[in-house]
N, C-alpha and C positions, 0 to 999 in steps of 0.2 A: 404099819408104822406111820405112813403119811397121814392117815386119818386121825391117829392119836395126836400128832403134832398140831394139826389144824383145830382139833377139839381143844387143845391146850391154849391155842391162840385166842379162840373165841372166849374162853373163860377169863383169860387175863384182860381182854378188851372190855368185857362187861364190868370188870372191877376198876377200869381206868388205867390199866397198864398192859402193854403188849410185850410179851416175851417172845422174841423171834426165833429162839432156838434153845438148846439145852444150856446147862450151867456154863458160865464163861470160863475161859482158860485163866489159869492163875497168872501167867505172864504172857503178854502179847509181844510179838516180835516188833522190834523197832524199825520203822520205815527209814531208809537211808535219806540223808539230806539231798535236796535238789542239786543238780550239777552246777558248777560255776558257768555263768553265761557271759560271753564276750560281746556285750551290747550296752548302749547307754541306758536302756530300759527294756524290761521284758515281763511277761506274765504267762502262766499256764492255767487255764480254767476248764472245768468240766461243763460241757454244754447243757446237759439235762438238769443238773442240780445248781449250776451257777457257782459252785464252790471253787475258790482259788486254791490251787494246789501248791503253787510257788510263784514268787514275784520278786522283782528287783527294780526299785526306782519307778514303780508302775504308775505313779501319779505325777511324774515330771511332764510338763507341757513341752512337747517337741513337735517338729514339723512332720506331718504325716506323709508328705509327698503324694504319690499315686494311691496310697491307702485311702485317700479321699474318694477314690472311685468306688469303694465299698458303699459309701453313702449314696453316691450317684446311682449305683446299681439298685440300692434299696428303694430310692424314690421312684426309679423307673419301674421296678418290680411292683410297687404298690399301685402305680398308675395303670399298669397292665391288669393287675388283679382286680381293680375296681372298675375296669372297663373304660377308663378315660382315654386310653390309647390302645391300639391293637398291634400285634406283631406284624401284621400285613400292611399297616399304614405306610404310605410312601412319603418320605421326607425330602423336601427340596433343600439342598445344601446351600447355605449362605456364605458370604465372604469371610466371616469370622472363623469359620471352620475350615478354611483353606490355608494349609501350612505355609505355602509360598507367599500368601498375602498377609498373613498375621505374624508379625515378628515374634510374638510370645511363643509361638509353636515351633519355630525353626530349631532344628536339631533335637526335638523331642520325639517321643513315640507317637506315631500317627498311623491311620489306615489309608492315607493318601486320597482323601476326598477332594473334589474340585467343585467350584461354584456351579450351580445349575444341575448337578447330578441329582438323580432321583434314587434314593436308597431306602430300603425297608427298615422299619424299626428293628426287626429281628437281626438284620445284618449290622446295623449300628450298635445294637446291644452287644453282639458278639465282638464288635470292634472295641468297645469299651472294656469288656471283661477279659477277652483272650489276648487281644493285641495291645491293650492298655492305650488305646487311641485317644489322644487329647482332642483331636478334631471331632471324633465321634461323640465325645462328651458334650461338646458345644452344640453340635447338631441335635442331639437328643434333648438337651436342656431347653433349647429354643422350641422344639416341638412339644414338649410336655408342658412348659410353663410360659411360653411366649418370649422369654428373654433369659439370659444367664442370671441376671440379678434376681429375677423372680424365682428361678430354680434354686439358687443359693438360699433364698428365703425358706423354701420348702426343706432344704437340707438341714438348716439350723432349727427349723420347727420340729422336724422329726427327731433331731438330736435332743431337744428339750423333752419331748414325749418319752424318749427311751432312757432318760435320766443321764445323758452324757454331759455332765455338768462342767467338765474340763475340756470341752471341744468347741472350736469355732471354725467354720468354713468360710473362706473368702473367694474360692474358685470352684468350678465344677469339675476340675481335672486334677488339682493338686500341685501344679507348678508353683514354685516359690512365690509367696505373697505375704506382705506384712500383716501381722495379726492373725494368721492362720496357724492353728495348733490343735493337738490332741494328746492323749496319753495312751500308754499301753493298756491300762484298765478300760478306758472308754472304747478303744478299738476292739478289745475282746468282747465287750458287751454289744458293740455294733455287729460284729461277726455272728454272735449268737442270735441277734435279732434277724439278720438276713436269712440264716438257715431256718429259723422258727417261723417267721412271718411270711416270707415269700420263697417257699421251697422250689418252685418252678424256676424262679430267677437264679437261685443258688445253684441249681443243677447245671447251668451253663458254665460255671466256674471250673468244672472238672474236664471240660473239653480241651484237648491238648494242642489243637491248631485250628487256624481259620484262614481261608483263602478268599481274598476280595480283589477284584480287577486283576486276576491272575498273579497276585502277589501273596505268597504263602508265608504266614508268620506263626511261630510257635508260641504257646503260652509261656510267659516268663517265669511261672512258678515251677521250677525244676523238680520239686518234691512230688509232683504228679507222676513222675517216672520212677519214684522210689520203689525198690523191690522189698524193702523191709517194713514199710508203712503204707496203709491204705489211705493216702491223702486225696481228698476230692475238692480242695480249694485252699487259699482263697485269693490273695493278692500280694504282689510285690509293689514296692515303691522306692524310687531313687531320685534324689536331686543332690546338687552340690551342697546345699545347706542341710539336708536331712540325713545324708548318708544312705545306707542300705537298710530298708525295712521289709518285713514280711509278716503277714497274718496268714496262718495255716490252720487247717482243720483236717482231722483224720479220725477214722473209726476202727474199733476193734471189738468184735463180738457185739455186745449191747451198749458199748461205751463210745462216746464222741468227745474229743478234746479240741480246744481252740488255743493256739499258741500265738504270741505276738513278740517279735523282737524289733526294736527300734534303734537306729543309729549305729549299725555295725560298720566296720571300716572297709569291708570288701563284699562283693557279691557272694563269694563262696562261704564267708563266715555266717551270713544270715541263714543260709540253708543248713549248714552244719549245726549251728546252735539251735535252730528250730527242731531239727531231727533229734537232737540230743534231749531237748525238753519233752517232746512227744513220746519218745521211747521210754524215758524215765517214768512219765505219768502212767502209761499203759502197763508197765512192768510192776509197779508198786501200788496202784490204786484200782478200784473197780466201782462201777455205778450200780446200785441196787435200788429197787423200787418196792420197799416193804409194804407200802400202802398204794395199791393200784388205783388209777383214776376212777374206775367204775366199781370199786369194792369198798363197802363201808368199813370204817375204822372202829366205830362204836355206834350204838343206837341209844337215843336219849329221850326221856319223857318230855312231852310238849303239853303245855297247859293252854286252855282256851282255844284249841284248834280243831279242825275237822279230822285230824288224825291224832292218835294218842302218843305215837312215837315218830321220831324222825331219824333217818340214817345220816351220820356225819362222816366226812372223809377228808382227804387232802386235795381233792380236785386234781389238777395237773401238776401239783407241786410235791408229789410224794417221793421223788428221786433223791437219793442221798449218796454221796461219794465217801467211801471208806477205804482204809488200807486193805489190800488183798488178803483174803482168808479170815477176815474179822466179822463176817456176817453172823456167825454163831454167837457173837458177843453183843449184838445190837439189840437194844430195847427201845421201847417208845411208850410214853405216857401222855395224857392230855389234861388240860385244864380248860374250864369254861370261863367266858368273860363275865358271866353272871351266874348266880346260884341256880336259877331256873330258866328254862327256855319257854317263852310265851309267843303264841301266834299273833300276827302273821309272821312267817319266815319265808324269805325269798331263796330260790335256788342259787347257790354260790355265795350266800351271805356268810360272812366270817363270824363265828360264835365262840371261838376259843383258839387254843394253840396246841399243836402236837410237838412234843419235845423228844428228840432222838438222843439216846445216850449210848456211848461206847465205853465198855469197861468202867461204868459208873460215872463217866464224865459227859456232860451235855455237849453235843457237837453241832447240832443243827436244830432249828425250829421252823415249823411250817404252819400256815393257817389251817384251822379246823373249820370246814365249811359245810353248809347244808346241802345235801345231795338232791333233795326234791322239795318243792315248795309246800308249805303248810298254810292253808287259809284259816281265817277265823271260823270257829264253829258256830252252831246255832245258839239262840238265846238260852235254851234249857241246858244244852251241853256246857256252855260257859258258866252257867249258874252252878251246875254240879261240880265243875272244876274249881270254882271259887271256894266251895265248901271243902272239897278234898284237899285243895292246896293249903288251906288253913290248918287242917288236921296234919297234913304232911309237915308243915312248918313247926307245929307244936311237938311232934313226936320224933322228928328226924334229928 
């Protein structure tokens, strides 16, 4: 039975349409609406596909508070990944990172650093992520970039590269500052980027506690202790101006979701509403990858190349989020950007579009990309293709 299904898939792909299962159901079950969320803004996004499953006021510019530390963590993670800094580096703590001597830090969350202390990057990084230490943010920022201002420049530069068009950072830690803002949508995208781009850095976010100088502090993300959800991150944020914020991420089977709630009235509400969103998403949706990264979607004739055919696929963008139980009704077709493919073609080059349809309705589009490079063929080969291409144009 399995071999017959895959044979059918190959036949449809060659014709330009992929039928992923048998005939569709006459009536699809209706997915219940998202729950009401008690927050100023919120969003639920699938990590793999980027699909937004539900949102409310997601583009409102609000104070991110300590959610700012997600970007701080991202910048630090990139610096470690690139080798610019190492976890074993010892950082000398300056006066700005001393809560007693810096009025801006008084009464805020800190890891209790003191001037002249020598602390490893690894410990400071845990202080930022687990303890939400504002003093640790300052110390790491100065180590990575030489100054807080330079580090903030890196934060906003990465925000631009990640397409966070409604975000502006003014501090390295997220304490209230004029002109500092973000949105639920941008925070979801930032969380997605942290998990995708610096997975080793993200792994620290699931650690439940950290002890420094004999002071034990628990991770402020209480969803890490949830018995009903497999939450492994990400960050809380609270200031008088922002209210209570939370970016959370959880996994179930092959699916990962990212939720954001901004501006709730109490600490308890942000956790309750985030859990409500994540539970709803896992219950009624699933992530499928009908076009695997290393599997061709279709083969296409190439003219003037050192190969006659090229495999085309979706690259790393083949994941699609659909209502649970609807995989049997999912189809896909493709269109090319031009009538013919001509060499040279680069690996990863976008040459068309894959269109996914559910019950006859287009739901997602993905780039159709070249899976292996095709160089120009020799003179005689190209001459033959020139003639054949003319014939092909006349009779097709």
